[in-house]
N, C-alpha and C positions, 0 to 999 in steps of 0.2 A: 504494499500500500504506499502511496506517497506520504511522506513524512511531514512536509512544511504546510501550514494551513494557508489557505488562499488569502490574499489581501483584498481582493475585490469579491465579485459575485462568484459563488461556487455552484456548479450544476448539482442536480439532484442525484448524485450518484447512488446506485443500489448496493447498500452494504449490509443486506439481510441474506442469510443463508436461504436457498431455494427449499420450499417444503418437500418433505418426503413424498415421493409418487407424483410430483409435478413434471410438467414439460421442461421447465428450466433446469430441473435437476438432471435432465438428459442432455440438453444442448449447451449448458453452461460447461465452461472448461474447468477440469480438475477438481481440486479441494473445495468443497462447499463453504469452509470457514475462511478461505483466503480471497482477498480482494485486492484490485490494483486499478487504479484509474489515473488519468493525465494529470501531471502537475500543472501549475497554473500557466506557465510559459507555453507548454504544449496545447492546453486548452485555448489560449489566445491565437496560437497558430491554426489550430482547427477551425475556429471562428472566421478568422481571415481568408483561409483557403476555401472553405465551403459556403462562404457568404451567409453565415449564420450570425445570430444575436444571441444575448443572454436569454431572451424570451424562448428561444428554441431549446433551451436546456433546463427550463423550469419544471417541466413534466416529460414523462417518457412519450416518445412518438412511436414507438413500436411495442408489440406485446411482450411484456417481462415474463409471461409463461407460469405464473404462479398457480394456475389451476390445475387440477388433477388430471392425469392421462386418461382418456376415455377412447377406446377403440370399438364402441358399440356398433359403428358403421363398417368394421373390418373384422368380423368375427373369425375365429380359426376354422379353417375348412379340412383340417387333418382328422381322419376318421379315427375313432376311438381304439379301433384294433391297432392302428399304427402307434397311438399314445401308449397304449398298454405294452406293445412289444418293445418300445424304446425303454420303458420303465424297468423292464426285465432285464435289460442290458445295464442300466446305470443306477437304478434304484428310484424308488417312487418319487422321493423328494427332489429328484434331479432332472425332472421334465416338467414343463409348464407350458400351458396355453394362456396364461393370464395376460391381461392388457399391458401393464407396465414393463415386465421383462421382454415382451416381443418388441415394443417400441424401443427400449433402450439398446438394442442391438440392430436396429434397422438402418440407422444413418451414421455417417462419419462427421467430419470436422470441416468440410469446405463450407464457405458462406452460403452456398446454395442449399446444403443441408440445414444449416442453423436458420435461414430464413423460412424454409418450409416447415420447421419444427415450430417456429414462433408463430406462424400463421396457421398451424395445424393441417397443413397440406400432407395427409398422410397417404403416401402413393404405394410403398412397397414394405410390407412387414411380413415376417416369417409366420407360419401357422404354429410353430412350437419352438421352444428354446429348450436345449439339451446342454447339460453340464458334465462332460466326460471327466473321468479321473485317470484312466490308464490308456496306454497305446492300444491295448487289445480291444478295449471298448470302443474306441474310435474306429478301429478296423471292422468291428461287428456292425456299427452304424452305417458305414459306408456300404457294406455288403448288404444290409437290409434296405437301403435307400435304392441301391441299384436293382435289386430284385423287385422292388415295388414301385420303381419309377418316381421316386420323391426328389425333388430339388434339394440340394445340400449346400449350405453356406457356412462360413466360419467368421467368428468375431474374436479379434485379438484383444488389442488395447483400444480400439475405436477411434484412432486419430487419423484415419485415412482421409486424404482431401481429393480423391479421385472416385469416389462411389464405389470403392473397391469390393465392400462385402454387402452391398444393398441387395435385399432378397427380392428382386424383381418377379421371380416366379413363385413366390411363397414358399411352402415346404419347410424345411428345418434349418435352424441356425445352430451351430455348436458354439457356445460361450465358453472361451478357455480360461477366462479369468479366475474363476472360482476355485478350480481344482486341479486343472492341467497345467501346473507351473512348477514342477518339482525338478530336482537335480537327479540326473540318472547316474552320472559318474564324473569323477574329476581325476585326471592324470597329470601329475606334475612333472614326470619326466618327459612326456610329450608337450607339456604346456596346453592341454586341452581340457574343455568341460563340455559334457553332453547334458542337455536339458530338454524338458519338454516345451513345445512350441508356444505355450501360453505364458512362459515366465516372463515378468515385466522388466523393463530396463533396470529400474531401481533395485529390484530384488536380486538381479543377476550381479549388478555392481556391488551391492553389500556383500553377497555371498562370496565374491572373489576377493575383495578388500579384506575380508576376514577368513581368508584360506587357511591361515595357521590354526585358528580355533576350530573351523568347521571340518577341515580334513587332515589336519596334522601337518600341513604344508611347511616348507621351510621359509616361505616370504608370502607377502600380500601380492595379489594380481589384479589386473583390470582387464575388462573387455575392450576398452578404447572406442567404443561406439556410443555416441552421444548426440542423438538428433534433437531438435528443439522440442519434439514430442516425447523425449525420453521418459518423462514420469508417467506417461499415459500410453506407451506403446510396448509391443512385445516381440520377443525374439522371432517369433513366427512371421509376424508382420514385417519385421525388417528383411526377412530372408525372402519371402515370397514377392516382395516389391523391389528387390534390389536396392534397399535403402543405403543412405550415407549419414554418418554422424557428423558433427561439427569438428571433430579432430581427425577427419579422415585423411588429410594431407600427409600425416604421419602414419597412423595405424592402418589406413585403407578403408574402403567402403565395406559393406557387409559382404560383398562378393569376394573380397580378399580374407575376410576374417572367417567366414564358414569353411569348415573342412569337410563335412559330409552331412547328409540329410536322410530322413526316413519319411516315407509317405504311404498313407493308406489310399490306395486307388481302386477304381472299379474292377481293374484286372488283377489285384492283390497287391501285396507289400512290395515297395520299391526302395531299396537302400543303395546309396551311393558309396563310392570307395572313400577310405579314411586316410589316403596317402596324399602327401603334399603335391607331389607332381607325378603324372603317368603320361606315357605315350602308348595309349590303348584305345585309340579311337576318339571320337568326339568326347569332350568332357560331360558326363551325364549330370555331375554336380552343378555345372553352370547352365546346363539345359533346364534343369528342374527349378533353379532359382529365377524369379521373374514370371513364374507361370500363374501366380496370384490365385491359386486354388482351383485353377481349371483342369488340372490333371489329376488332383486328388487332394487329400488333406495332409498338410505337413504335421507330423507328430513329434519327431525328435530332431534336434540339431546339435552338431558337434562344432564347437568354436575354438579357434585359436585364442589363447589369453596371453597377456603381456605382463611383465614385471611392473608392479605399481610403485612409482617413485616421485610422488608429487613434491617432495622436497628438492628435486632437481629442475623444477619448472622455472623457466625464464620468461617472463612477461615483458612486452614491448608495444608501443603505439608510435606512429609516425603520421605527420601531415604532409601530404604532397600538394604542390601547386595547382594540378589540374589532372584530369583523368588519363590523358594521353601519357604523361610522364609517369604516372602511378601505374599504369599498366605495363610499360617498359620495364620499370623496376621490379614488378612482380614476376614478370617473365624471366628476368635475369635471376632472381631468387630461385625460381624453380628449375633453371637450366644450368646453374653454376656447379652442380655436383659436389656440393658441401653439405648435403643433408637437408632434411625438410623439418619445417616447425609442425607442431600439432594442430594448432588453430592457426588459419591463415585467412584473414578476412579483410577485403578492400572494398570500401564504400565509394560509390560515385558522388558527385556534389549534392545532389538532392538528398540522398540518404545521409551524407555528413551533416547537412544543415539540421536534419531531424535528429541524428545521434547525439550531436552536441547538447542538445536540450534533454534528450531521453536519458543520457548517462550524466547529466549535471555538469558537463564541461563549461556550459555557459555561466555557471555560477562560481567559476574559478578564475583566477588571474590569466589563465591561458588565452581566454577569449580576445582580450584586446590585443595581447601580443601577436596572436595570429594576424590580425588585420594590420598591425604596425609593420610587420615584416613581409607584407604582400601575399598572404594566404587568404585570398579574398573568399567571403561568403558566397556560395553557389558556384564556385569554381574549384575550391580546395577539396581534397579527398583524404578521408581518415583510413588509416591502415593499421589494424592491430592483431595480436595473436600472442601465442606463447609456445614454447618448445617443451618437449618431454623426452625422456630418456635417460641414458647413463650421464652422469654429472659433466664430465668432459664434453661429451657429444652435444648435450643440451646446450651448455655454454657457447661451444664453437658455432652452432647453427645461428644462436642469437647474435653472436659477433659478426657472422658473415652477412646476416640480414641487415644489421646496423650499418655495415660498410657500404652495401649496395644502396640503401635508402638515403644515406648521406650523400653518396655520389650522385643521387638523382635529385638533390636539393631538398630533401625532405627535413622537416623540423621534428627532433624528438619530443614526444608528449608524455613519456614515463609510462610505467605500468600501472599507474593508478587508473587510467582511462580502461584498460583491460580488465582490471579487477571490477570496475563498475559494470562493464558488459557482462562479466561472469554472473554477477549478482542477479541480473535480470535475464540471463539466456534461456532459462527454463520457465519463467513465470510472465514473460511478455504476452503470451496469449490471453491471460486474464484481462488485458486492456481492451480486447476485442469485444468482450461481453459488455464491458461498461459503455463503450462507445456505440454499440449496436442497439442499446436501449433508446438512443437518441437518433436512430437511423443513419449512423455513420459505419459503413461496412469496410472491413479490411480483409484481404485475401492475397495469395501468393501464386505465382507460376514461376518455374525454373526450367533451365535448358543447359545443354553442353555446347561449348564452343571450342574452336580452336584459336590460338593466339592470332592467327592471321585473319580471322573474320570476326574477331571479338568486338572491335569498335563498330563495325557495321551491323551486327545483330543488336548490340546495346542501343544503337541510334534507331534502327528500324522498329524494334519492339516497343521502345519507350514512346516513339511517335504515335503508335496505335493506342498505347495506354493512356496517353494524354489527350487523345481525340475526345475523350469524355471530359466535358468542362469541369473545372474546380476539382481536379483530382490530384492527390499526392501519388507520385510513382517513384519509389526509391529502388536502387539496384545495388547489389554488392556481389562481388566475386568471392567465391569459397570452393572447397574441395578442388584444389588446384593440382595440376600435373605439369610435366615438362612440355606436353604437346597443347595444353589448353586448360580450360577451367570450366567451372559452373557458374552461370549467371543467374541470380536469384532476384526476380522482380516482386516487389510488394507493392500493391495498389490500395489506396484508402479514398473512399468516395462517399458522398451523401446518396444513400439508395436504401430502399427497404422492400423492394419487389423481387421476388426470387426469379421470375421470368426476365426482367430487365438485367439482373445480374447474370443470368446464363448467357444472354445475348452478348453482353459485353465480354464476359469470359471467352466466349467463342471467338470474338474478333482478335483477342490476344493469342489464343492457340494457333489461329489462321497466321498470324505474323510471325510466330516462332517458327511455324512449318515453312512458310515462304522465305524466311531469312536463311534457311539452310541449316539451322540449329538442330540438334536432337530435341525432341518434344518433351523428354524428361530426363533428368540426370539421376533422381533418387526419389521421386514421389510414386514412381510406378505409373501404371495406366488406367486400372479400373474400368469403370463404365463411362467415365466422364471424358477422358482422353482417347478412348478406344476409337472413335470415328476417324482420327488422324493417323493411327498406328500403321495400317497397311500402305497408306500413302507415303509415310516416312520410309518403312522397311524396304518396300518394293514389292509388287504383286507376286513374284517368283519366289522371293525371299520369305515372304509371309506365309506362302504355301507350305513351308516346313513346320510352322506352327500348327497349321490345319492338320497335317499328318499326324503330329503328335497328339493332338486332341482326339482325333478319331481312333488312335491306338489305345490311348488311356481311358477315354470316355466317350464312346461311340453314341451313346443316348444323350449326351449333353445334359448331364444332371449335376456336375460339379460346378459351382458358382456360375450358373447360366444367367442370360439376360444381357449379354453384351461385353462381358469382362474380357479384356485385351481384344475385343472386337469379333470373337470367335463365331458368334451367332447373331451378328448384325446383318440386316439385308443390304444388298449393294447400294441402294439409294440412301442408306443412312451413313455411308463412309465419305470421306473427305480426302480427295487425291490432289495434294498441292505440293507434291515432291519436287524440290529444288536442290537437294542435297549434292547432286553430281557437280554443281557449280563450284563447290567449296572444298572439294577433296584435294 
């Protein structure tokens, strides 16, 4: 929560926990007892940008969702014999057809989901929710669904922003949070841990940080995977979407961290190899990742783990004079072959303008110093991060980053800025709920670019984002590589209509596709991005996905309804492929 009181008018921020069983308890982010709202300088910036006044914030302009969930218009259609059969597998108390549990696993966390829930637009809910406990139970459930032609979906942490688990065809949703979250094994010699797919990020990290007491290990470990949704995401969700954490520049994305997987599929159990490298044909481990539940249900994951040495962390932040110079410096940092930092985040001018307020730099002596030395507002670019690893390695990486930054005319901003960012890195989503009560919507889209087309993609996509008047569009570079990086676009605008949001969101996805960038770096595809996938991949290339789907799930019962585009009609797809121009 903001700590300093407002000097002027303060909006009617909602600081009351959502009632149990309410719509808000579903669409609100995270801990019901935690609240975060913009500090006064950010509030003033919002009013100026969105052409609003204090009067617009005296009362809520969108539904706050305190009423109780009611699905009387959407009764369960699952026959009693199927409910009874599922209860025999998992136990009577672990199958439900009640309203609240069904809606609680129906939608994710994109603004389209949140707006629909606020307005009680209930389109796709499962007929029953099942809480499995063991891999054997999941395998039995998959087998039963296949024999009885029942659609099957999986809910992990619920933080999908691509409509990844939305039950378009009804059927059953497996909610993995309650019981499917245990450690299967820990191997310190190989530095691996095997867990059930429903294990949450915080539970995994706590388990590894306390490996000495939990497993009798010689030292503490970390997974190294920290997406912004970390607190409310699961290992299975990371894996099936090919996710990336904020520390991926050093530890790698989940595709680098996962060693092996186990799936319950319609044709039986599939388990990938547990070896680090093999030359034994196409890599099945990589083929299964990114399938988003369309081949089967991910049950167990073996992850590489790393030594946890937070005492060796070196924080840094620098200010560059403009985006081009900043991009040049970032590329040199990634190509100089002197090691990679753990967090590597470069903000463009518009995001820098916002970040200086969000992370309280505007309240320090640094603000006037920047202006004095020619680091002008809406031109300057903030770069921050930290290093991890062995003490000498961590120190040397930070030293080389400093050398390159200074060579490119950057001003050191100390590690205090990075510490401020760290404090908010996992709780910034709470801001979105506070602002949506007043019809100010925030959402994100991201893509992968090469260094050679980064400036052009940045320019083209932002132009389309800004085509909507009175909109904040921030961009940062993260998840970096010697050959390119991820560009992450955040847009904030005044809007409270889910159809208008979807139309705007579509224009941005079109722009990313036309720019030649990859349409997703780490959010996955789901049902929301699915229409663009075949156009990006290529028709013949996408045919491989179809063959795999037909092999694993010929009846299309696993996460049906358009996930990664596999059962979309031809007229529902968008073919805007221009990637050949940028190879």
